[in-house]
A tleap script that builds the chain and sets N, CA, C and O, in Angstrom:
source leaprc.protein.ff14SB
mol = sequence {
  NMET ARG ALA GLY LYS LEU ARG HIE LYS VAL
  GLU ILE GLN SER TYR THR ALA THR SER ASP
  SER MET GLY GLY THR THR GLU VAL TRP ALA
  THR VAL GLU THR VAL TRP ALA GLN VAL GLN
  PRO LEU SER SER ARG GLU TYR PHE GLN GLN
  GLN GLN ILE GLN SER GLN ALA THR HIE ARG
  VAL THR LEU ARG TYR THR SER ASN VAL ASN
  HIE LYS SER ARG LEU LEU PHE GLY SER ARG
  TYR LEU TYR VAL GLN SER ILE ARG ASN ILE
  GLU GLU ILE GLY ASP LYS MET GLU LEU LEU
  CYS SER GLU GLU THR CGLU
}
set mol.1.N position { 58.475 43.896 103.965 }
set mol.1.CA position { 59.697 44.015 103.203 }
set mol.1.C position { 60.140 42.631 102.769 }
set mol.1.O position { 60.194 41.704 103.577 }
set mol.2.N position { 60.451 42.499 101.507 }
set mol.2.CA position { 60.892 41.218 100.976 }
set mol.2.C position { 62.328 40.927 101.415 }
set mol.2.O position { 63.229 41.743 101.219 }
set mol.3.N position { 62.518 39.770 102.003 }
set mol.3.CA position { 63.834 39.399 102.517 }
set mol.3.C position { 64.874 39.261 101.418 }
set mol.3.O position { 66.063 39.447 101.680 }
set mol.4.N position { 64.462 38.937 100.187 }
set mol.4.CA position { 65.397 38.734 99.089 }
set mol.4.C position { 66.227 39.956 98.753 }
set mol.4.O position { 67.345 39.822 98.256 }
set mol.5.N position { 65.706 41.143 99.013 }
set mol.5.CA position { 66.451 42.366 98.723 }
set mol.5.C position { 67.505 42.655 99.794 }
set mol.5.O position { 68.465 43.385 99.546 }
set mol.6.N position { 67.323 42.084 100.973 }
set mol.6.CA position { 68.256 42.317 102.074 }
set mol.6.C position { 69.366 41.274 102.000 }
set mol.6.O position { 69.348 40.282 102.728 }
set mol.7.N position { 70.326 41.508 101.117 }
set mol.7.CA position { 71.355 40.499 100.867 }
set mol.7.C position { 72.735 40.870 101.383 }
set mol.7.O position { 73.689 40.114 101.196 }
set mol.8.N position { 72.853 42.025 102.031 }
set mol.8.CA position { 74.146 42.454 102.572 }
set mol.8.C position { 74.104 42.407 104.098 }
set mol.8.O position { 73.188 42.942 104.723 }
set mol.9.N position { 75.095 41.769 104.679 }
set mol.9.CA position { 75.182 41.723 106.138 }
set mol.9.C position { 75.986 42.936 106.605 }
set mol.9.O position { 77.110 43.153 106.152 }
set mol.10.N position { 75.411 43.719 107.505 }
set mol.10.CA position { 76.094 44.889 108.048 }
set mol.10.C position { 76.038 44.852 109.571 }
set mol.10.O position { 75.103 44.312 110.164 }
set mol.11.N position { 77.046 45.431 110.180 }
set mol.11.CA position { 77.078 45.558 111.632 }
set mol.11.C position { 76.773 47.004 111.989 }
set mol.11.O position { 77.404 47.926 111.473 }
set mol.12.N position { 75.803 47.197 112.875 }
set mol.12.CA position { 75.498 48.534 113.387 }
set mol.12.C position { 76.425 48.772 114.569 }
set mol.12.O position { 76.450 47.988 115.518 }
set mol.13.N position { 77.181 49.854 114.506 }
set mol.13.CA position { 78.141 50.154 115.561 }
set mol.13.C position { 77.830 51.499 116.195 }
set mol.13.O position { 77.364 52.428 115.536 }
set mol.14.N position { 78.102 51.579 117.502 }
set mol.14.CA position { 77.953 52.856 118.198 }
set mol.14.C position { 79.254 53.174 118.924 }
set mol.14.O position { 80.029 52.285 119.277 }
set mol.15.N position { 79.466 54.459 119.133 }
set mol.15.CA position { 80.676 54.947 119.787 }
set mol.15.C position { 80.431 54.912 121.287 }
set mol.15.O position { 79.542 55.605 121.784 }
set mol.16.N position { 81.205 54.117 122.013 }
set mol.16.CA position { 80.989 53.963 123.444 }
set mol.16.C position { 82.285 54.151 124.215 }
set mol.16.O position { 83.377 53.966 123.679 }
set mol.17.N position { 82.148 54.516 125.461 }
set mol.17.CA position { 83.301 54.671 126.348 }
set mol.17.C position { 83.454 53.400 127.171 }
set mol.17.O position { 82.486 52.912 127.755 }
set mol.18.N position { 84.670 52.867 127.218 }
set mol.18.CA position { 84.943 51.678 128.018 }
set mol.18.C position { 86.073 51.986 128.991 }
set mol.18.O position { 86.931 52.823 128.711 }
set mol.19.N position { 86.069 51.316 130.119 }
set mol.19.CA position { 87.115 51.517 131.125 }
set mol.19.C position { 88.405 50.858 130.667 }
set mol.19.O position { 88.393 49.762 130.108 }
set mol.20.N position { 89.516 51.539 130.911 }
set mol.20.CA position { 90.805 50.933 130.593 }
set mol.20.C position { 91.513 50.532 131.877 }
set mol.20.O position { 91.013 50.811 132.966 }
set mol.21.N position { 92.659 49.888 131.772 }
set mol.21.CA position { 93.377 49.362 132.935 }
set mol.21.C position { 94.004 50.449 133.799 }
set mol.21.O position { 94.427 50.173 134.921 }
set mol.22.N position { 94.070 51.672 133.299 }
set mol.22.CA position { 94.675 52.773 134.043 }
set mol.22.C position { 93.641 53.574 134.837 }
set mol.22.O position { 93.986 54.592 135.437 }
set mol.23.N position { 92.391 53.136 134.852 }
set mol.23.CA position { 91.346 53.829 135.588 }
set mol.23.C position { 90.652 54.915 134.783 }
set mol.23.O position { 89.767 55.596 135.301 }
set mol.24.N position { 91.033 55.086 133.542 }
set mol.24.CA position { 90.401 56.068 132.671 }
set mol.24.C position { 89.407 55.404 131.738 }
set mol.24.O position { 89.010 54.256 131.936 }
set mol.25.N position { 89.020 56.135 130.738 }
set mol.25.CA position { 88.112 55.572 129.746 }
set mol.25.C position { 88.699 55.715 128.351 }
set mol.25.O position { 89.446 56.648 128.056 }
set mol.26.N position { 88.340 54.770 127.513 }
set mol.26.CA position { 88.735 54.788 126.114 }
set mol.26.C position { 87.461 54.725 125.291 }
set mol.26.O position { 86.573 53.920 125.570 }
set mol.27.N position { 87.374 55.569 124.284 }
set mol.27.CA position { 86.195 55.550 123.428 }
set mol.27.C position { 86.477 54.689 122.207 }
set mol.27.O position { 87.460 54.899 121.496 }
set mol.28.N position { 85.602 53.720 121.975 }
set mol.28.CA position { 85.766 52.773 120.872 }
set mol.28.C position { 84.424 52.534 120.189 }
set mol.28.O position { 83.367 52.792 120.766 }
set mol.29.N position { 84.479 52.033 118.945 }
set mol.29.CA position { 83.274 51.619 118.233 }
set mol.29.C position { 82.970 50.185 118.644 }
set mol.29.O position { 83.850 49.324 118.610 }
set mol.30.N position { 81.719 49.929 119.033 }
set mol.30.CA position { 81.299 48.586 119.423 }
set mol.30.C position { 80.079 48.182 118.599 }
set mol.30.O position { 79.182 48.990 118.360 }
set mol.31.N position { 80.058 46.932 118.173 }
set mol.31.CA position { 78.919 46.419 117.416 }
set mol.31.C position { 77.758 46.183 118.369 }
set mol.31.O position { 77.903 45.493 119.379 }
set mol.32.N position { 76.598 46.763 118.042 }
set mol.32.CA position { 75.409 46.576 118.870 }
set mol.32.C position { 74.407 45.616 118.239 }
set mol.32.O position { 73.566 45.050 118.936 }
set mol.33.N position { 74.494 45.431 116.920 }
set mol.33.CA position { 73.576 44.524 116.241 }
set mol.33.C position { 74.124 44.217 114.841 }
set mol.33.O position { 74.719 45.078 114.192 }
set mol.34.N position { 73.915 42.990 114.393 }
set mol.34.CA position { 74.244 42.605 113.022 }
set mol.34.C position { 72.932 42.322 112.303 }
set mol.34.O position { 72.107 41.546 112.786 }
set mol.35.N position { 72.739 42.959 111.138 }
set mol.35.CA position { 71.465 42.857 110.422 }
set mol.35.C position { 71.710 42.632 108.931 }
set mol.35.O position { 72.813 42.836 108.425 }
set mol.36.N position { 70.656 42.208 108.246 }
set mol.36.CA position { 70.673 42.110 106.792 }
set mol.36.C position { 70.093 43.385 106.223 }
set mol.36.O position { 69.095 43.898 106.728 }
set mol.37.N position { 70.714 43.903 105.168 }
set mol.37.CA position { 70.298 45.179 104.594 }
set mol.37.C position { 70.503 45.169 103.087 }
set mol.37.O position { 71.148 44.279 102.532 }
set mol.38.N position { 69.942 46.174 102.448 }
set mol.38.CA position { 70.200 46.423 101.026 }
set mol.38.C position { 71.068 47.673 100.972 }
set mol.38.O position { 70.637 48.749 101.388 }
set mol.39.N position { 72.282 47.536 100.464 }
set mol.39.CA position { 73.220 48.653 100.378 }
set mol.39.C position { 73.351 49.029 98.909 }
set mol.39.O position { 73.713 48.198 98.077 }
set mol.40.N position { 73.051 50.300 98.593 }
set mol.40.CA position { 73.107 50.761 97.215 }
set mol.40.C position { 73.910 52.055 97.142 }
set mol.40.O position { 73.658 52.978 97.916 }
set mol.41.N position { 74.872 52.138 96.224 }
set mol.41.CA position { 75.524 53.427 96.009 }
set mol.41.C position { 74.517 54.377 95.365 }
set mol.41.O position { 73.675 53.950 94.575 }
set mol.42.N position { 74.604 55.655 95.699 }
set mol.42.CA position { 73.712 56.634 95.102 }
set mol.42.C position { 74.111 56.882 93.654 }
set mol.42.O position { 75.296 56.864 93.321 }
set mol.43.N position { 73.132 57.113 92.801 }
set mol.43.CA position { 73.418 57.464 91.418 }
set mol.43.C position { 74.019 58.866 91.380 }
set mol.43.O position { 73.947 59.591 92.373 }
set mol.44.N position { 74.593 59.250 90.286 }
set mol.44.CA position { 75.195 60.583 90.156 }
set mol.44.C position { 74.184 61.677 90.455 }
set mol.44.O position { 74.507 62.649 91.138 }
set mol.45.N position { 72.977 61.532 89.956 }
set mol.45.CA position { 71.936 62.541 90.173 }
set mol.45.C position { 71.547 62.613 91.654 }
set mol.45.O position { 71.448 63.699 92.225 }
set mol.46.N position { 71.329 61.445 92.267 }
set mol.46.CA position { 70.968 61.414 93.687 }
set mol.46.C position { 72.095 61.992 94.530 }
set mol.46.O position { 71.851 62.733 95.483 }
set mol.47.N position { 73.337 61.647 94.173 }
set mol.47.CA position { 74.490 62.149 94.903 }
set mol.47.C position { 74.517 63.671 94.846 }
set mol.47.O position { 74.753 64.317 95.867 }
set mol.48.N position { 74.280 64.261 93.667 }
set mol.48.CA position { 74.263 65.705 93.508 }
set mol.48.C position { 73.157 66.325 94.354 }
set mol.48.O position { 73.380 67.342 95.011 }
set mol.49.N position { 71.960 65.722 94.346 }
set mol.49.CA position { 70.855 66.252 95.136 }
set mol.49.C position { 71.161 66.197 96.626 }
set mol.49.O position { 70.833 67.131 97.357 }
set mol.50.N position { 71.777 65.132 97.078 }
set mol.50.CA position { 72.101 65.013 98.495 }
set mol.50.C position { 73.154 66.038 98.906 }
set mol.50.O position { 73.140 66.521 100.038 }
set mol.51.N position { 74.061 66.371 97.999 }
set mol.51.CA position { 75.082 67.375 98.288 }
set mol.51.C position { 74.445 68.721 98.601 }
set mol.51.O position { 75.014 69.520 99.346 }
set mol.52.N position { 73.264 68.976 98.036 }
set mol.52.CA position { 72.600 70.258 98.242 }
set mol.52.C position { 72.068 70.398 99.664 }
set mol.52.O position { 71.950 71.514 100.168 }
set mol.53.N position { 71.743 69.279 100.321 }
set mol.53.CA position { 71.098 69.379 101.624 }
set mol.53.C position { 71.902 68.790 102.775 }
set mol.53.O position { 71.600 69.072 103.935 }
set mol.54.N position { 72.899 67.995 102.491 }
set mol.54.CA position { 73.699 67.443 103.573 }
set mol.54.C position { 75.062 67.018 103.055 }
set mol.54.O position { 75.333 67.048 101.854 }
set mol.55.N position { 75.911 66.622 103.990 }
set mol.55.CA position { 77.282 66.322 103.611 }
set mol.55.C position { 77.422 64.950 102.966 }
set mol.55.O position { 77.098 63.942 103.594 }
set mol.56.N position { 77.871 64.894 101.794 }
set mol.56.CA position { 78.354 63.758 101.025 }
set mol.56.C position { 77.749 62.389 101.324 }
set mol.56.O position { 78.471 61.461 101.687 }
set mol.57.N position { 76.450 62.258 101.177 }
set mol.57.CA position { 75.843 60.936 101.269 }
set mol.57.C position { 76.257 60.148 100.027 }
set mol.57.O position { 76.076 60.620 98.905 }
set mol.58.N position { 76.803 58.965 100.219 }
set mol.58.CA position { 77.280 58.162 99.101 }
set mol.58.C position { 76.503 56.870 98.921 }
set mol.58.O position { 76.560 56.258 97.854 }
set mol.59.N position { 75.769 56.440 99.960 }
set mol.59.CA position { 75.054 55.173 99.905 }
set mol.59.C position { 73.670 55.292 100.542 }
set mol.59.O position { 73.460 56.066 101.477 }
set mol.60.N position { 72.736 54.506 100.012 }
set mol.60.CA position { 71.413 54.351 100.613 }
set mol.60.C position { 71.354 52.937 101.162 }
set mol.60.O position { 71.625 51.975 100.445 }
set mol.61.N position { 70.998 52.811 102.438 }
set mol.61.CA position { 70.915 51.504 103.086 }
set mol.61.C position { 69.486 51.320 103.582 }
set mol.61.O position { 68.974 52.143 104.341 }
set mol.62.N position { 68.847 50.239 103.153 }
set mol.62.CA position { 67.491 49.920 103.578 }
set mol.62.C position { 67.548 48.672 104.444 }
set mol.62.O position { 68.192 47.690 104.075 }
set mol.63.N position { 66.881 48.701 105.590 }
set mol.63.CA position { 66.878 47.569 106.503 }
set mol.63.C position { 65.580 47.533 107.293 }
set mol.63.O position { 64.809 48.492 107.281 }
set mol.64.N position { 65.347 46.432 107.972 }
set mol.64.CA position { 64.191 46.355 108.853 }
set mol.64.C position { 64.399 47.342 109.996 }
set mol.64.O position { 65.531 47.599 110.407 }
set mol.65.N position { 63.303 47.889 110.503 }
set mol.65.CA position { 63.398 48.911 111.540 }
set mol.65.C position { 64.102 48.367 112.779 }
set mol.65.O position { 63.835 47.250 113.220 }
set mol.66.N position { 64.996 49.167 113.326 }
set mol.66.CA position { 65.659 48.860 114.594 }
set mol.66.C position { 65.892 50.162 115.341 }
set mol.66.O position { 66.146 51.202 114.733 }
set mol.67.N position { 65.804 50.098 116.647 }
set mol.67.CA position { 66.047 51.296 117.457 }
set mol.67.C position { 67.533 51.480 117.760 }
set mol.67.O position { 67.910 52.433 118.442 }
set mol.68.N position { 68.375 50.583 117.263 }
set mol.68.CA position { 69.821 50.656 117.532 }
set mol.68.C position { 70.565 51.616 116.612 }
set mol.68.O position { 71.778 51.771 116.749 }
set mol.69.N position { 69.873 52.264 115.681 }
set mol.69.CA position { 70.520 53.199 114.762 }
set mol.69.C position { 70.158 54.624 115.155 }
set mol.69.O position { 68.992 54.931 115.405 }
set mol.70.N position { 71.163 55.491 115.208 }
set mol.70.CA position { 70.926 56.924 115.398 }
set mol.70.C position { 71.944 57.699 114.565 }
set mol.70.O position { 72.749 57.110 113.845 }
set mol.71.N position { 71.898 59.008 114.671 }
set mol.71.CA position { 72.771 59.841 113.836 }
set mol.71.C position { 74.248 59.760 114.226 }
set mol.71.O position { 75.107 60.300 113.528 }
set mol.72.N position { 74.538 59.095 115.325 }
set mol.72.CA position { 75.931 58.920 115.737 }
set mol.72.C position { 76.442 57.518 115.423 }
set mol.72.O position { 77.553 57.160 115.813 }
set mol.73.N position { 75.638 56.724 114.721 }
set mol.73.CA position { 75.996 55.338 114.393 }
set mol.73.C position { 76.818 55.268 113.116 }
set mol.73.O position { 76.874 56.212 112.328 }
set mol.74.N position { 77.450 54.119 112.941 }
set mol.74.CA position { 78.072 53.797 111.665 }
set mol.74.C position { 77.777 52.337 111.370 }
set mol.74.O position { 77.443 51.562 112.266 }
set mol.75.N position { 77.904 51.975 110.099 }
set mol.75.CA position { 77.697 50.599 109.669 }
set mol.75.C position { 79.026 50.047 109.177 }
set mol.75.O position { 79.748 50.715 108.438 }
set mol.76.N position { 79.339 48.848 109.582 }
set mol.76.CA position { 80.505 48.148 109.058 }
set mol.76.C position { 79.985 47.218 107.970 }
set mol.76.O position { 79.252 46.268 108.245 }
set mol.77.N position { 80.373 47.505 106.734 }
set mol.77.CA position { 79.920 46.764 105.556 }
set mol.77.C position { 81.157 46.146 104.921 }
set mol.77.O position { 81.878 46.808 104.174 }
set mol.78.N position { 81.398 44.880 105.220 }
set mol.78.CA position { 82.645 44.245 104.796 }
set mol.78.C position { 83.791 44.913 105.537 }
set mol.78.O position { 83.863 44.850 106.764 }
set mol.79.N position { 84.685 45.553 104.796 }
set mol.79.CA position { 85.793 46.291 105.413 }
set mol.79.C position { 85.583 47.800 105.292 }
set mol.79.O position { 86.505 48.579 105.531 }
set mol.80.N position { 84.364 48.209 104.920 }
set mol.80.CA position { 84.064 49.626 104.684 }
set mol.80.C position { 83.200 50.179 105.807 }
set mol.80.O position { 82.400 49.461 106.406 }
set mol.81.N position { 83.376 51.474 106.083 }
set mol.81.CA position { 82.611 52.146 107.125 }
set mol.81.C position { 81.656 53.155 106.496 }
set mol.81.O position { 82.075 54.037 105.747 }
set mol.82.N position { 80.365 53.016 106.808 }
set mol.82.CA position { 79.337 53.921 106.332 }
set mol.82.C position { 78.774 54.662 107.537 }
set mol.82.O position { 78.178 54.050 108.423 }
set mol.83.N position { 78.963 55.983 107.572 }
set mol.83.CA position { 78.512 56.807 108.689 }
set mol.83.C position { 77.120 57.355 108.392 }
set mol.83.O position { 76.887 57.918 107.323 }
set mol.84.N position { 76.202 57.190 109.331 }
set mol.84.CA position { 74.807 57.572 109.146 }
set mol.84.C position { 74.682 59.094 109.090 }
set mol.84.O position { 75.117 59.799 110.000 }
set mol.85.N position { 74.081 59.586 108.010 }
set mol.85.CA position { 73.837 61.020 107.835 }
set mol.85.C position { 72.367 61.357 108.084 }
set mol.85.O position { 72.053 62.395 108.666 }
set mol.86.N position { 71.469 60.474 107.638 }
set mol.86.CA position { 70.046 60.726 107.839 }
set mol.86.C position { 69.308 59.403 107.970 }
set mol.86.O position { 69.725 58.381 107.424 }
set mol.87.N position { 68.199 59.445 108.710 }
set mol.87.CA position { 67.393 58.260 108.981 }
set mol.87.C position { 65.954 58.568 108.595 }
set mol.87.O position { 65.413 59.612 108.958 }
set mol.88.N position { 65.342 57.652 107.856 }
set mol.88.CA position { 63.936 57.832 107.477 }
set mol.88.C position { 63.179 56.559 107.818 }
set mol.88.O position { 63.513 55.479 107.332 }
set mol.89.N position { 62.164 56.691 108.653 }
set mol.89.CA position { 61.276 55.592 108.996 }
set mol.89.C position { 60.248 55.509 107.875 }
set mol.89.O position { 59.291 56.282 107.855 }
set mol.90.N position { 60.435 54.583 106.947 }
set mol.90.CA position { 59.583 54.488 105.762 }
set mol.90.C position { 58.150 54.214 106.181 }
set mol.90.O position { 57.878 53.280 106.935 }
set mol.91.N position { 57.236 55.041 105.685 }
set mol.91.CA position { 55.802 54.983 105.950 }
set mol.91.C position { 55.450 55.202 107.425 }
set mol.91.O position { 54.284 55.072 107.798 }
set mol.92.N position { 56.426 55.528 108.266 }
set mol.92.CA position { 56.210 55.825 109.688 }
set mol.92.C position { 55.444 54.730 110.427 }
set mol.92.O position { 54.636 55.024 111.308 }
set mol.93.N position { 55.696 53.474 110.073 }
set mol.93.CA position { 55.009 52.387 110.760 }
set mol.93.C position { 55.975 51.462 111.501 }
set mol.93.O position { 55.554 50.441 112.045 }
set mol.94.N position { 57.260 51.808 111.528 }
set mol.94.CA position { 58.229 51.008 112.253 }
set mol.94.C position { 58.499 49.648 111.630 }
set mol.94.O position { 58.831 48.696 112.336 }
set mol.95.N position { 58.360 49.552 110.316 }
set mol.95.CA position { 58.587 48.298 109.611 }
set mol.95.C position { 59.972 48.264 108.965 }
set mol.95.O position { 60.721 47.301 109.131 }
set mol.96.N position { 60.303 49.326 108.229 }
set mol.96.CA position { 61.617 49.397 107.593 }
set mol.96.C position { 62.121 50.828 107.641 }
set mol.96.O position { 61.352 51.772 107.824 }
set mol.97.N position { 63.421 50.968 107.473 }
set mol.97.CA position { 64.040 52.292 107.521 }
set mol.97.C position { 65.065 52.430 106.413 }
set mol.97.O position { 65.631 51.453 105.923 }
set mol.98.N position { 65.283 53.684 106.036 }
set mol.98.CA position { 66.253 54.007 105.001 }
set mol.98.C position { 67.273 54.959 105.590 }
set mol.98.O position { 66.919 55.974 106.189 }
set mol.99.N position { 68.540 54.626 105.416 }
set mol.99.CA position { 69.629 55.460 105.912 }
set mol.99.C position { 70.403 56.019 104.737 }
set mol.99.O position { 70.700 55.299 103.783 }
set mol.100.N position { 70.728 57.288 104.799 }
set mol.100.CA position { 71.674 57.864 103.851 }
set mol.100.C position { 72.992 57.943 104.599 }
set mol.100.O position { 73.064 58.505 105.692 }
set mol.101.N position { 74.030 57.378 104.005 }
set mol.101.CA position { 75.314 57.254 104.699 }
set mol.101.C position { 76.443 57.792 103.832 }
set mol.101.O position { 76.339 57.846 102.607 }
set mol.102.N position { 77.518 58.188 104.493 }
set mol.102.CA position { 78.722 58.587 103.770 }
set mol.102.C position { 79.821 57.585 104.082 }
set mol.102.O position { 80.042 57.214 105.235 }
set mol.103.N position { 80.499 57.160 103.033 }
set mol.103.CA position { 81.598 56.213 103.222 }
set mol.103.C position { 82.863 56.992 103.541 }
set mol.103.O position { 83.227 57.944 102.851 }
set mol.104.N position { 83.519 56.559 104.605 }
set mol.104.CA position { 84.764 57.200 105.008 }
set mol.104.C position { 85.763 56.135 105.395 }
set mol.104.O position { 85.402 55.055 105.862 }
set mol.105.N position { 87.029 56.462 105.192 }
set mol.105.CA position { 88.080 55.558 105.643 }
set mol.105.C position { 88.437 55.923 107.062 }
set mol.105.O position { 88.339 57.083 107.463 }
set mol.106.N position { 88.851 54.925 107.819 }
set mol.106.CA position { 89.153 55.198 109.214 }
set mol.106.C position { 90.586 55.570 109.410 }
set mol.106.O position { 91.007 55.833 110.537 }
savepdb mol mol.pdb
quit
C-alpha cells in the first residue's frame, strides 16, 4: 500500500468499562491505536448500494491491517465519529483493510 494515499490521521477507539471511584464501572470510549488512513465519503451511487445491504454507510476508510478494529469500534477523525459497519481484509493477506463506516454525532 502506498503511504501517500494514507493522509488522514484517525484514532481507533473501543468501548471499554473502567472502574469509577464509587466501586462501580463506567463505560467509555478509549483510543487503542492511532493510524494513518484514507478517508473517502461514498459517492451517491455507492451510498445507495450500501443502503440496500446495511445501515447508512457514509464513508470508506482504507488503512494498513490492524487487529484493533472490530464491528464494535469507532474511528475519531478530527472531531467526527465514524462507526464501523463492515470490515474487509483486502486480498485476504493481512496487508490492508477497508472499513465501511457511518458518521454519527455523539
